[in-house]
Chimera marker file (.cmm) of the C-alpha trace (Angstrom):
<marker_set name="trace">
<marker id="1" x="-47.272" y="3.972" z="-96.339" r="1" g="1" b="0" radius="0.5"/>
<marker id="2" x="-45.050" y="6.278" z="-94.592" r="1" g="1" b="0" radius="0.5"/>
<marker id="3" x="-42.522" y="4.621" z="-92.895" r="1" g="1" b="0" radius="0.5"/>
<marker id="4" x="-41.831" y="5.937" z="-88.559" r="1" g="1" b="0" radius="0.5"/>
<marker id="5" x="-38.045" y="7.055" z="-88.470" r="1" g="1" b="0" radius="0.5"/>
<marker id="6" x="-36.186" y="7.660" z="-85.291" r="1" g="1" b="0" radius="0.5"/>
<marker id="7" x="-32.657" y="9.671" z="-85.220" r="1" g="1" b="0" radius="0.5"/>
<marker id="8" x="-30.729" y="8.226" z="-82.811" r="1" g="1" b="0" radius="0.5"/>
<marker id="9" x="-27.148" y="6.520" z="-82.199" r="1" g="1" b="0" radius="0.5"/>
<marker id="10" x="-26.395" y="2.879" z="-81.089" r="1" g="1" b="0" radius="0.5"/>
<marker id="11" x="-25.547" y="2.137" z="-77.558" r="1" g="1" b="0" radius="0.5"/>
<marker id="12" x="-23.942" y="-0.615" z="-75.628" r="1" g="1" b="0" radius="0.5"/>
<marker id="13" x="-22.642" y="-2.555" z="-79.243" r="1" g="1" b="0" radius="0.5"/>
<marker id="14" x="-19.904" y="-4.908" z="-78.947" r="1" g="1" b="0" radius="0.5"/>
<marker id="15" x="-19.177" y="-6.286" z="-82.623" r="1" g="1" b="0" radius="0.5"/>
<marker id="16" x="-16.121" y="-9.500" z="-81.941" r="1" g="1" b="0" radius="0.5"/>
<marker id="17" x="-14.262" y="-10.770" z="-84.654" r="1" g="1" b="0" radius="0.5"/>
<marker id="18" x="-11.440" y="-12.807" z="-85.106" r="1" g="1" b="0" radius="0.5"/>
<marker id="19" x="-9.503" y="-10.564" z="-87.832" r="1" g="1" b="0" radius="0.5"/>
<marker id="20" x="-9.001" y="-7.687" z="-89.693" r="1" g="1" b="0" radius="0.5"/>
<marker id="21" x="-11.165" y="-8.417" z="-92.880" r="1" g="1" b="0" radius="0.5"/>
<marker id="22" x="-14.101" y="-9.613" z="-90.895" r="1" g="1" b="0" radius="0.5"/>
<marker id="23" x="-14.630" y="-7.140" z="-88.357" r="1" g="1" b="0" radius="0.5"/>
<marker id="24" x="-14.793" y="-4.180" z="-91.153" r="1" g="1" b="0" radius="0.5"/>
<marker id="25" x="-17.194" y="-6.707" z="-92.927" r="1" g="1" b="0" radius="0.5"/>
<marker id="26" x="-19.403" y="-7.120" z="-89.820" r="1" g="1" b="0" radius="0.5"/>
<marker id="27" x="-18.737" y="-2.789" z="-88.538" r="1" g="1" b="0" radius="0.5"/>
<marker id="28" x="-19.841" y="-1.994" z="-92.914" r="1" g="1" b="0" radius="0.5"/>
<marker id="29" x="-22.708" y="-4.066" z="-92.313" r="1" g="1" b="0" radius="0.5"/>
<marker id="30" x="-24.000" y="-3.229" z="-89.005" r="1" g="1" b="0" radius="0.5"/>
<marker id="31" x="-23.607" y="0.064" z="-90.139" r="1" g="1" b="0" radius="0.5"/>
<marker id="32" x="-26.112" y="0.304" z="-93.090" r="1" g="1" b="0" radius="0.5"/>
<marker id="33" x="-28.482" y="-1.711" z="-91.074" r="1" g="1" b="0" radius="0.5"/>
<marker id="34" x="-28.898" y="1.225" z="-88.388" r="1" g="1" b="0" radius="0.5"/>
<marker id="35" x="-29.207" y="3.882" z="-91.196" r="1" g="1" b="0" radius="0.5"/>
<marker id="36" x="-31.689" y="1.997" z="-92.589" r="1" g="1" b="0" radius="0.5"/>
<marker id="37" x="-33.461" y="2.574" z="-89.473" r="1" g="1" b="0" radius="0.5"/>
<marker id="38" x="-32.456" y="5.728" z="-88.868" r="1" g="1" b="0" radius="0.5"/>
<marker id="39" x="-29.420" y="5.098" z="-86.355" r="1" g="1" b="0" radius="0.5"/>
<marker id="40" x="-26.009" y="6.636" z="-86.881" r="1" g="1" b="0" radius="0.5"/>
<marker id="41" x="-22.920" y="4.685" z="-85.395" r="1" g="1" b="0" radius="0.5"/>
<marker id="42" x="-21.108" y="7.684" z="-83.658" r="1" g="1" b="0" radius="0.5"/>
<marker id="43" x="-17.217" y="7.894" z="-84.990" r="1" g="1" b="0" radius="0.5"/>
<marker id="44" x="-16.235" y="9.955" z="-82.071" r="1" g="1" b="0" radius="0.5"/>
<marker id="45" x="-17.428" y="7.751" z="-79.425" r="1" g="1" b="0" radius="0.5"/>
<marker id="46" x="-16.740" y="4.213" z="-81.708" r="1" g="1" b="0" radius="0.5"/>
<marker id="47" x="-13.243" y="2.536" z="-80.183" r="1" g="1" b="0" radius="0.5"/>
<marker id="48" x="-11.307" y="-0.031" z="-80.993" r="1" g="1" b="0" radius="0.5"/>
<marker id="49" x="-9.297" y="-2.251" z="-78.882" r="1" g="1" b="0" radius="0.5"/>
<marker id="50" x="-7.558" y="-5.164" z="-80.595" r="1" g="1" b="0" radius="0.5"/>
<marker id="51" x="-7.007" y="-8.461" z="-78.542" r="1" g="1" b="0" radius="0.5"/>
<marker id="52" x="-3.586" y="-9.622" z="-79.640" r="1" g="1" b="0" radius="0.5"/>
<marker id="53" x="-3.258" y="-13.733" z="-79.835" r="1" g="1" b="0" radius="0.5"/>
<marker id="54" x="0.053" y="-13.774" z="-79.612" r="1" g="1" b="0" radius="0.5"/>
<marker id="55" x="3.057" y="-11.270" z="-78.321" r="1" g="1" b="0" radius="0.5"/>
<marker id="56" x="4.694" y="-10.203" z="-82.069" r="1" g="1" b="0" radius="0.5"/>
<marker id="57" x="1.321" y="-8.996" z="-82.797" r="1" g="1" b="0" radius="0.5"/>
<marker id="58" x="0.499" y="-6.671" z="-79.783" r="1" g="1" b="0" radius="0.5"/>
<marker id="59" x="1.510" y="-3.867" z="-81.955" r="1" g="1" b="0" radius="0.5"/>
<marker id="60" x="-0.583" y="-3.766" z="-84.085" r="1" g="1" b="0" radius="0.5"/>
<marker id="61" x="-2.963" y="-1.564" z="-83.838" r="1" g="1" b="0" radius="0.5"/>
<marker id="62" x="-5.718" y="-1.846" z="-86.636" r="1" g="1" b="0" radius="0.5"/>
<marker id="63" x="-7.549" y="1.031" z="-88.224" r="1" g="1" b="0" radius="0.5"/>
<marker id="64" x="-11.271" y="0.429" z="-88.701" r="1" g="1" b="0" radius="0.5"/>
<marker id="65" x="-13.088" y="2.582" z="-90.087" r="1" g="1" b="0" radius="0.5"/>
<marker id="66" x="-16.652" y="4.649" z="-90.370" r="1" g="1" b="0" radius="0.5"/>
<marker id="67" x="-16.884" y="6.250" z="-93.520" r="1" g="1" b="0" radius="0.5"/>
<marker id="68" x="-14.065" y="7.099" z="-93.816" r="1" g="1" b="0" radius="0.5"/>
<marker id="69" x="-13.683" y="8.405" z="-90.047" r="1" g="1" b="0" radius="0.5"/>
<marker id="70" x="-10.532" y="6.458" z="-88.383" r="1" g="1" b="0" radius="0.5"/>
<marker id="71" x="-11.877" y="5.178" z="-85.826" r="1" g="1" b="0" radius="0.5"/>
<marker id="72" x="-9.980" y="5.452" z="-82.306" r="1" g="1" b="0" radius="0.5"/>
<marker id="73" x="-7.895" y="2.479" z="-81.055" r="1" g="1" b="0" radius="0.5"/>
<marker id="74" x="-7.710" y="1.593" z="-76.598" r="1" g="1" b="0" radius="0.5"/>
<marker id="75" x="-6.467" y="-0.544" z="-74.324" r="1" g="1" b="0" radius="0.5"/>
<marker id="76" x="-9.849" y="-0.531" z="-72.693" r="1" g="1" b="0" radius="0.5"/>
<marker id="77" x="-12.440" y="0.601" z="-71.953" r="1" g="1" b="0" radius="0.5"/>
<marker id="78" x="-15.582" y="0.495" z="-69.995" r="1" g="1" b="0" radius="0.5"/>
<marker id="79" x="-18.970" y="-1.885" z="-70.966" r="1" g="1" b="0" radius="0.5"/>
<marker id="80" x="-21.363" y="-2.054" z="-68.709" r="1" g="1" b="0" radius="0.5"/>
<marker id="81" x="-20.077" y="-0.867" z="-66.390" r="1" g="1" b="0" radius="0.5"/>
<marker id="82" x="-17.558" y="-2.957" z="-66.059" r="1" g="1" b="0" radius="0.5"/>
<marker id="83" x="-13.570" y="-1.696" z="-67.718" r="1" g="1" b="0" radius="0.5"/>
<marker id="84" x="-12.572" y="-4.841" z="-70.409" r="1" g="1" b="0" radius="0.5"/>
<marker id="85" x="-8.450" y="-4.661" z="-70.645" r="1" g="1" b="0" radius="0.5"/>
<marker id="86" x="-7.279" y="-5.695" z="-74.060" r="1" g="1" b="0" radius="0.5"/>
<marker id="87" x="-3.555" y="-7.500" z="-71.984" r="1" g="1" b="0" radius="0.5"/>
<marker id="88" x="-7.204" y="-9.555" z="-70.780" r="1" g="1" b="0" radius="0.5"/>
<marker id="89" x="-6.582" y="-8.634" z="-67.234" r="1" g="1" b="0" radius="0.5"/>
<marker id="90" x="-8.971" y="-7.693" z="-64.874" r="1" g="1" b="0" radius="0.5"/>
<marker id="91" x="-6.723" y="-5.657" z="-62.938" r="1" g="1" b="0" radius="0.5"/>
<marker id="92" x="-8.305" y="-1.812" z="-63.809" r="1" g="1" b="0" radius="0.5"/>
<marker id="93" x="-11.935" y="-2.994" z="-62.564" r="1" g="1" b="0" radius="0.5"/>
<marker id="94" x="-10.809" y="-4.503" z="-59.714" r="1" g="1" b="0" radius="0.5"/>
<marker id="95" x="-8.791" y="-1.499" z="-58.786" r="1" g="1" b="0" radius="0.5"/>
<marker id="96" x="-11.505" y="0.860" z="-59.863" r="1" g="1" b="0" radius="0.5"/>
<marker id="97" x="-13.936" y="-0.396" z="-57.635" r="1" g="1" b="0" radius="0.5"/>
<marker id="98" x="-11.705" y="-0.954" z="-54.909" r="1" g="1" b="0" radius="0.5"/>
<marker id="99" x="-11.577" y="3.506" z="-55.240" r="1" g="1" b="0" radius="0.5"/>
<marker id="100" x="-15.109" y="3.347" z="-55.434" r="1" g="1" b="0" radius="0.5"/>
<marker id="101" x="-16.129" y="1.522" z="-52.082" r="1" g="1" b="0" radius="0.5"/>
<marker id="102" x="-13.633" y="3.755" z="-50.403" r="1" g="1" b="0" radius="0.5"/>
<link id1="1" id2="2" r="1" g="1" b="0" radius="0.2"/>
<link id1="2" id2="3" r="1" g="1" b="0" radius="0.2"/>
<link id1="3" id2="4" r="1" g="1" b="0" radius="0.2"/>
<link id1="4" id2="5" r="1" g="1" b="0" radius="0.2"/>
<link id1="5" id2="6" r="1" g="1" b="0" radius="0.2"/>
<link id1="6" id2="7" r="1" g="1" b="0" radius="0.2"/>
<link id1="7" id2="8" r="1" g="1" b="0" radius="0.2"/>
<link id1="8" id2="9" r="1" g="1" b="0" radius="0.2"/>
<link id1="9" id2="10" r="1" g="1" b="0" radius="0.2"/>
<link id1="10" id2="11" r="1" g="1" b="0" radius="0.2"/>
<link id1="11" id2="12" r="1" g="1" b="0" radius="0.2"/>
<link id1="12" id2="13" r="1" g="1" b="0" radius="0.2"/>
<link id1="13" id2="14" r="1" g="1" b="0" radius="0.2"/>
<link id1="14" id2="15" r="1" g="1" b="0" radius="0.2"/>
<link id1="15" id2="16" r="1" g="1" b="0" radius="0.2"/>
<link id1="16" id2="17" r="1" g="1" b="0" radius="0.2"/>
<link id1="17" id2="18" r="1" g="1" b="0" radius="0.2"/>
<link id1="18" id2="19" r="1" g="1" b="0" radius="0.2"/>
<link id1="19" id2="20" r="1" g="1" b="0" radius="0.2"/>
<link id1="20" id2="21" r="1" g="1" b="0" radius="0.2"/>
<link id1="21" id2="22" r="1" g="1" b="0" radius="0.2"/>
<link id1="22" id2="23" r="1" g="1" b="0" radius="0.2"/>
<link id1="23" id2="24" r="1" g="1" b="0" radius="0.2"/>
<link id1="24" id2="25" r="1" g="1" b="0" radius="0.2"/>
<link id1="25" id2="26" r="1" g="1" b="0" radius="0.2"/>
<link id1="26" id2="27" r="1" g="1" b="0" radius="0.2"/>
<link id1="27" id2="28" r="1" g="1" b="0" radius="0.2"/>
<link id1="28" id2="29" r="1" g="1" b="0" radius="0.2"/>
<link id1="29" id2="30" r="1" g="1" b="0" radius="0.2"/>
<link id1="30" id2="31" r="1" g="1" b="0" radius="0.2"/>
<link id1="31" id2="32" r="1" g="1" b="0" radius="0.2"/>
<link id1="32" id2="33" r="1" g="1" b="0" radius="0.2"/>
<link id1="33" id2="34" r="1" g="1" b="0" radius="0.2"/>
<link id1="34" id2="35" r="1" g="1" b="0" radius="0.2"/>
<link id1="35" id2="36" r="1" g="1" b="0" radius="0.2"/>
<link id1="36" id2="37" r="1" g="1" b="0" radius="0.2"/>
<link id1="37" id2="38" r="1" g="1" b="0" radius="0.2"/>
<link id1="38" id2="39" r="1" g="1" b="0" radius="0.2"/>
<link id1="39" id2="40" r="1" g="1" b="0" radius="0.2"/>
<link id1="40" id2="41" r="1" g="1" b="0" radius="0.2"/>
<link id1="41" id2="42" r="1" g="1" b="0" radius="0.2"/>
<link id1="42" id2="43" r="1" g="1" b="0" radius="0.2"/>
<link id1="43" id2="44" r="1" g="1" b="0" radius="0.2"/>
<link id1="44" id2="45" r="1" g="1" b="0" radius="0.2"/>
<link id1="45" id2="46" r="1" g="1" b="0" radius="0.2"/>
<link id1="46" id2="47" r="1" g="1" b="0" radius="0.2"/>
<link id1="47" id2="48" r="1" g="1" b="0" radius="0.2"/>
<link id1="48" id2="49" r="1" g="1" b="0" radius="0.2"/>
<link id1="49" id2="50" r="1" g="1" b="0" radius="0.2"/>
<link id1="50" id2="51" r="1" g="1" b="0" radius="0.2"/>
<link id1="51" id2="52" r="1" g="1" b="0" radius="0.2"/>
<link id1="52" id2="53" r="1" g="1" b="0" radius="0.2"/>
<link id1="53" id2="54" r="1" g="1" b="0" radius="0.2"/>
<link id1="54" id2="55" r="1" g="1" b="0" radius="0.2"/>
<link id1="55" id2="56" r="1" g="1" b="0" radius="0.2"/>
<link id1="56" id2="57" r="1" g="1" b="0" radius="0.2"/>
<link id1="57" id2="58" r="1" g="1" b="0" radius="0.2"/>
<link id1="58" id2="59" r="1" g="1" b="0" radius="0.2"/>
<link id1="59" id2="60" r="1" g="1" b="0" radius="0.2"/>
<link id1="60" id2="61" r="1" g="1" b="0" radius="0.2"/>
<link id1="61" id2="62" r="1" g="1" b="0" radius="0.2"/>
<link id1="62" id2="63" r="1" g="1" b="0" radius="0.2"/>
<link id1="63" id2="64" r="1" g="1" b="0" radius="0.2"/>
<link id1="64" id2="65" r="1" g="1" b="0" radius="0.2"/>
<link id1="65" id2="66" r="1" g="1" b="0" radius="0.2"/>
<link id1="66" id2="67" r="1" g="1" b="0" radius="0.2"/>
<link id1="67" id2="68" r="1" g="1" b="0" radius="0.2"/>
<link id1="68" id2="69" r="1" g="1" b="0" radius="0.2"/>
<link id1="69" id2="70" r="1" g="1" b="0" radius="0.2"/>
<link id1="70" id2="71" r="1" g="1" b="0" radius="0.2"/>
<link id1="71" id2="72" r="1" g="1" b="0" radius="0.2"/>
<link id1="72" id2="73" r="1" g="1" b="0" radius="0.2"/>
<link id1="73" id2="74" r="1" g="1" b="0" radius="0.2"/>
<link id1="74" id2="75" r="1" g="1" b="0" radius="0.2"/>
<link id1="75" id2="76" r="1" g="1" b="0" radius="0.2"/>
<link id1="76" id2="77" r="1" g="1" b="0" radius="0.2"/>
<link id1="77" id2="78" r="1" g="1" b="0" radius="0.2"/>
<link id1="78" id2="79" r="1" g="1" b="0" radius="0.2"/>
<link id1="79" id2="80" r="1" g="1" b="0" radius="0.2"/>
<link id1="80" id2="81" r="1" g="1" b="0" radius="0.2"/>
<link id1="81" id2="82" r="1" g="1" b="0" radius="0.2"/>
<link id1="82" id2="83" r="1" g="1" b="0" radius="0.2"/>
<link id1="83" id2="84" r="1" g="1" b="0" radius="0.2"/>
<link id1="84" id2="85" r="1" g="1" b="0" radius="0.2"/>
<link id1="85" id2="86" r="1" g="1" b="0" radius="0.2"/>
<link id1="86" id2="87" r="1" g="1" b="0" radius="0.2"/>
<link id1="87" id2="88" r="1" g="1" b="0" radius="0.2"/>
<link id1="88" id2="89" r="1" g="1" b="0" radius="0.2"/>
<link id1="89" id2="90" r="1" g="1" b="0" radius="0.2"/>
<link id1="90" id2="91" r="1" g="1" b="0" radius="0.2"/>
<link id1="91" id2="92" r="1" g="1" b="0" radius="0.2"/>
<link id1="92" id2="93" r="1" g="1" b="0" radius="0.2"/>
<link id1="93" id2="94" r="1" g="1" b="0" radius="0.2"/>
<link id1="94" id2="95" r="1" g="1" b="0" radius="0.2"/>
<link id1="95" id2="96" r="1" g="1" b="0" radius="0.2"/>
<link id1="96" id2="97" r="1" g="1" b="0" radius="0.2"/>
<link id1="97" id2="98" r="1" g="1" b="0" radius="0.2"/>
<link id1="98" id2="99" r="1" g="1" b="0" radius="0.2"/>
<link id1="99" id2="100" r="1" g="1" b="0" radius="0.2"/>
<link id1="100" id2="101" r="1" g="1" b="0" radius="0.2"/>
<link id1="101" id2="102" r="1" g="1" b="0" radius="0.2"/>
</marker_set>
């Protein structure tokens, strides 16, 4: 039986977890499933945003990797047209939308 493979990348995918071990496990499973379907996770375009449970843990930057490549940690990112911030506020998103409307 021939298998049709599509070479592409993941788009607009968000993975959520409440701990680093679980996140690495989920990312590994998603990456493996994608590879089996001919899709690749692009480590240069994949970002990590840590949302701390407390101020004490806010300085911790998780080291999450795809195939030994560390992913970039960010404080905010655009997802489906809306800016998500690690501090839980919508200020950057609102200011961006106001600026675009002017």
